[in-house]
N, C-alpha and C positions, 0 to 999 in steps of 0.2 A: 261230158256225159255222166249218168249216174245209172246203176243198175241194181235192182233187189228183188226179192220174192215177196208176193203178198200172200197170206194165210187167211181164207175166209174164217173170222172167228164164229160165224153163227153155226160151223159145222163141229163135230168133233174130231180133234186131231188133223184137221185139213181135209177130212173126207166127206163125202155126203153119198150115204148108200154105199155101194161099192164102187163109186167114181171117185178118184183122187183128184183133187183140183188143185192145180198148180198155175199161178198167174204171175209172170216175169212183168215188172214195172219198169218202163223205160222213160227216163226223165232227159231231154236233149232239146237244144236250140234248133229251130227251123224243121222240126219233123212233122208228123202228122198232126200234132196239138198246135204247130205253128207258136211257139212260145219265142220270144225275144231273148238274146244271149245273157243280158243282164238279169231278167226275170228266172231263167233257168239257173243262173248262179245263185241267187238268193235263196231259191227252193233247195237247193242241194245242201245247204248249211242249216235248214230248218229240220231235217230228219236224220234221225240216227237209229242204230239197230235196236229193235226191241219196242219201237213205238207203235201205238195204236194209231192209225191214219184213216181220214176219209180222203179219197182220191177220186179226182174227175178227169176223164180223159176219152182218147179214143182207141177201141178195142179192135186189135189186128188179129185175125183168127186164122191168116195164110201160114202161119208158121208152127214148128213142133209143138211149142206148148203156146197158151194164149198170152199175147202181149199187149199190154196197156200203155199207151203213150201218154203220159201224164201231161196235164195242163194246169192242174191245181192241186195243192197238197194242203190238208189241214190236219195237224197233231192233235188228235183228241186225247191222249193219254202219253205222256212221255216217260219212258223207262228211267232215264237219268233222274228225272224230277223226283220219281218214286224211291228210288235207290241212292240218293245222294249221301245218305247216312253211311252207305257202304260203296264208296267208288270202285273197289276193286271186284265187286260183283259184276260178272260179265252176263250177258243175254245169251241164252242157248236155247234154240228151238228142238222141241222133242218131235221128230217125225214117227209115223207109225213104223214098227217093225217089219211088218210083212212087205214081201218083195213081189210085186206083180210083173208080169210078162217076163219071167225067167223062162229063158228058151235053153234046151239041151241039143248041142249040135256037135255030133262026132266028128265033124271035119277040123273043128277048132280044137287043137292040143297045143299046150305051151308048157314048159318047163323052165321057171325063171329063178335065179337065186342071185343074192346080193351081197357084196363083200367091199367094205369100205366106199361104199356109194355107187360102186360100178355095177353095171349089168353084165352077168355071166350066163350063157346059154349052153345046155347041155348038147350031146352031139346031134341030137335030131334037128336043132334050129340054128340060127344065126341072128345077128342084130338086125339085119334086114328083114328076117322073117316076123320078128318082135314089132318092128315099126309098122308092118303091114298087118298084123293081127289087131295091134292096139288101134288102127284106124277104124276097125271094123266093130271095136267094143265100146259100148255106151259110155260115155264119159262121167255120166251122172251115176251109173253103177259103179263106176271104179272109185270115184271121189268120195261116196257116201256109204261104203261099206255094204254094197250089194243093194242099193234102192233107186229106183226110179219111177217118178210120176209123170209120165207123158200122158196128156190127155187123150190122144188117139190111138195109144198103142206104139211102143218104142221101136222103130226099124232097125236098130242097131242089135248087136250081139250080147246077150247077158250070159256070161260063163256060169257054171255051178258055183254056189256060194263057198264051196270048199276050197276054190283056187283063186279066192279074192286077193290073198296076201300076195300070192305070186304076180298076178297081174298089176296089183297096187304097187309093189316093187318096181316093175318094169315100167309102169305109169310115171312114177316119181322121177327116175331116171331120165326119161324121155322129157319131162316137164323142165327139168335143170337144164337140160341142153337147149330146150326152146328158150327158157328165160335167158340164159347166158347169150344166146344169139340175137334175142329181141332187146336187150339191154346195151348192146354194142352201139356205141356212139359215132357219128360219123367224124372221120378224121384219127380215129384210135388204130394205131399201127399193131396192137397186141390182139392175137387171135383169141376169140371168146374161149375155145377149148384148152388154151394154155395158161389162162388167167388164174391166179390164187383165189381162195374163198374169200368172203368179206372178212372172217374172222383175222385175216393176216393185214387188214388195210392199215391199221396204225403202226405196223412194223415196217411196213413198205413205205408209208408216208415220213415217217421219222428217218429211215435209211436215205430217202431222196434228199430230205433236208440237209442232211450232213453232207452229201455228195454234192448237192448244187451250191450250198452257201459255204462249206468248210466248217470243222468243228470248231477251229479257235474264233471264228466269227460269232458262232451261236453260243459260245461259252462266255463271250465277253459280257462285261456288265451285271447285271441282274439274270441275265440269262433269257430263255425263250418265255413270252406270254401264250399260254394255250386258252384261247377263249372257248367258253363252252366245253371244257375238257371233259366233263361227264365223269367216267371211271378213271380217266387220267392214264389211259393206254398209251397215247403218244408220248406224254411227260415220262412216264415209266421207261418207256424204252430209250428216250433220249438220255435220261440220267442214268439208267442202268449200264447201258452199252458204250455210251460215249462220255459220260461224267458232264453232261450239260445241265445246268440247274434250270429249272422250270417254275413257273407260277401258273396255277390253273385259276382262272377266272370263272366261277359258276355259282349261281344262285342255290343250286342243290348242294347238299352235303356229299362229298366225294366219297364213293364206296369202292375202294380198289379192289381188284379182283383178287382171289385166293392164290391163282395161279401165278399172278404177276408177282405178288408178297414173295411167294416162294423163290421165284426165279431171281428177284433182287437179293434175297439171303444168300443164295447158292453164289451169286457174283460177289459176296462181301460187302453189300452195301444195304443201307435201310431206305427210308423215306426223308433223310434228313435233307436232300437235295431238291425236294419238290415242295413249294410253298402252295398256300390256297387262299385266295381272297374270295370269300363267299358273298358275291352280290351280282346285281346285274349290270352288265357294262351300259354306261351312259349312251343315248341314242344320239346326242349332239355334243361334238368334242370342241366345236368352234375351230379357232386356228391357234396355235402357239406360237409366239414371235421367237426371233432368234436366240433370246436369252431363256427360253422356256419357263418364262416367268407366272404372273398371276392369270395370265388369260386362260392357259389349261386348267389351271386349279379351279378357277371360277366355273367352268363348264362342268368339271366332274362333282362339282358341289350342288349341280342343279336338279330339277325334277327327274332326271333320268337315271340315277343313281338310287336303286331301292334295295334294302337288305331285309332278309328274313330272320337272320341272327346275326350276333356278334356285336361289335362295338359301335360306337355312334356313327350316324353317316359323315360328320366331317372327319373322324380319324380313319374311317373307311376309304374315304374319298382321297385323303392325303396319302394314304399309304399305297392305293392303286395309282395316283399319279406318279409318285417317287419310282414305281415299279417300271411303269410305261416310259418314263423319262430315261431311266439307266438300262433298259431291255436291249437286248440284241435284234429281237425281231418278233412279229405278231403272227401267230399261226391259228389256223381253224380247220378241224377235220369234221365234216357234216354239222355246222354249228346252228342250222336251222334259222330260227329267228335273228341270231347275232351276227349273221354272214355280213350284213353292211358295216357293223360297228368294227369288225375286223379291220376292214380296210380304211375306215374313218379314224380310227385310233392309230393305226400305222402312220398314215399320211400326216396326221395332226402332230405327230412326235417325231416325224421324219425317220421311220424305221421301215426296213424291209417287211414284206408280209406275202404270206402264202396260206391258200384256203382251198378246201375241197367242198364246193357247194353242194347242196343236196336238193332240199326240200324248197319250194318257191314260196309260199304262203302269201300268194297274190292278194287276198282279202285282207291280210295285216298290213300290207305295204301298197298302198294304190298311188302312192307319190312315184313309184318307181316308172320309168319311161324309157323305152329301147332307144339306141342312139341313132341319130342322124345317118343316113347311109348316103353314098355316092359323092356327095360334097362338091358340087360345081353346078354350073348351069343357071337354070331358073330357080334353084333351091326346093323344088318338089321332090322330096325324096320318100320312096316307100319305107313303110314303118315307122316314119317319123311321128310321135306323140303317142303311139300305142302303147299299152299297159303291158308290164312284164307278167306273162303268165304260164310260160313253160321253162323248163330248164335251159332250153337254148337260148331264150331270151334273158333269162336271168345270166348267164355267162356273158352274152353279149353287154348287159347292162354293168357287170363288174370289170371287164376289159376296158369299158369307155370312161370309167371313173375318172376325174381329172388327178392327175399327179402334180402336186405343187413344185415341181422342179423341171427345168429346162431339159435335163438329160434323165435317162433312164425310161423304162417303158414296161408296161404290163404284158405278160405272156401267159400261155397255158401249155399244159403237158399232160399226157395221160400216163396212169400208172398202171401196174399189171394185176389188178384185181378185179373182181365182178362188181357191179353195180356202179354208181356214180363215181367214177375214177378219174374225172377230170380236175386237175389243180390249176387254179390261177395264181399267179405269183408277179411280184414285182421285183425286177433287179435294179437295184440302186447304182449310180454312177460309179463306174469304175470296176464293175462286176459284169461279166459277159459270159456266153456259153462258151464252154471248152475246157480243156485240161488244165487251163493255168487259173482256174478260179481259187484254188487253195494256196497257190504261190502268191497270188496277189492279196488275198487277205493277211498273209504272213508279212507280206512287205509292209 
């Protein structure tokens, strides 16, 4: 589904006389417009913020705002095409500054203050009182600094504009709690209220790697290969705290965070333990033989390896192949489009792998299919052959990737931070869950 607002360009700032025109456009399959799923998906990718559109559809006037269920979209003027010379320029819609339908009601009083993201209430109220009052307040008024453009008059409460900051703080705290509960995945044993913020996900993931695989195992050979490492948060944690060498494979130039640099300096270390290969991981590794000979090298020299900067393709491929051959394992924290190659590279070189999948990118990977369920009987299994379109489908797909060994298995585990916190990993033969992991690797 896709939601967006439309502004009538024939009016001034979205107004016609004293009437505010607000039109919510809804694009979905099997709705009033009776779009097919494939057509709805195609139209979703054709429109972006700031475009001037011609929309055809069915108008629903029974809701609070006018809702148009679109069945056809045509981009008349593309914002991205007009501003391709300045890609960082974002589109911003300037709504009118006046606030219609503001109601003063002495019954609604609220004193809210925030400290470190928590909501504090004075002696006149409680958190339950805040929840009940926020249910009566117009969400558009809170979210847009005191503006609401309901076509038929807003039935919800609009407090005085001077109290907007207090209501907005309470609304943000409530939204954080709601999002934490909504992002809670099935099977996750961690309470949403007790999870850490997303900013700590790299630390928690790195610590989990050491706890699961053991420091000696991770530090073996050329160390850990961090696919799509971005700013290097996972690698900096592994190197700074555990002295585990890492290699970041990413087509972008690594920009380490200043806070991480200062922390490494306080620990008496620099960045000498972190290497960087600035390239895109190959999409097809093929299969390396037992001697790890020319088979893997040939696949790395194929069309899958692309560079932005640095040495020639052959030298970069040779370096990446040598690192993967000698590394201890392959990891990826929210690697986006590189999720598949994390597993493909590890399995091709017979290395352990651990990945925190995030975005699906179903349109870019149409070849993905959900695994067969059930397994017996007449062979008719629900979900067989369906595309991977959701996060849950992606996890199923990764867990079902064929492991080229008779022993060992792919598993999943939840880490205690907000957001996509499910790690899919492979335990090689000889390493199992329990307190004996470190001792087994030492042996």
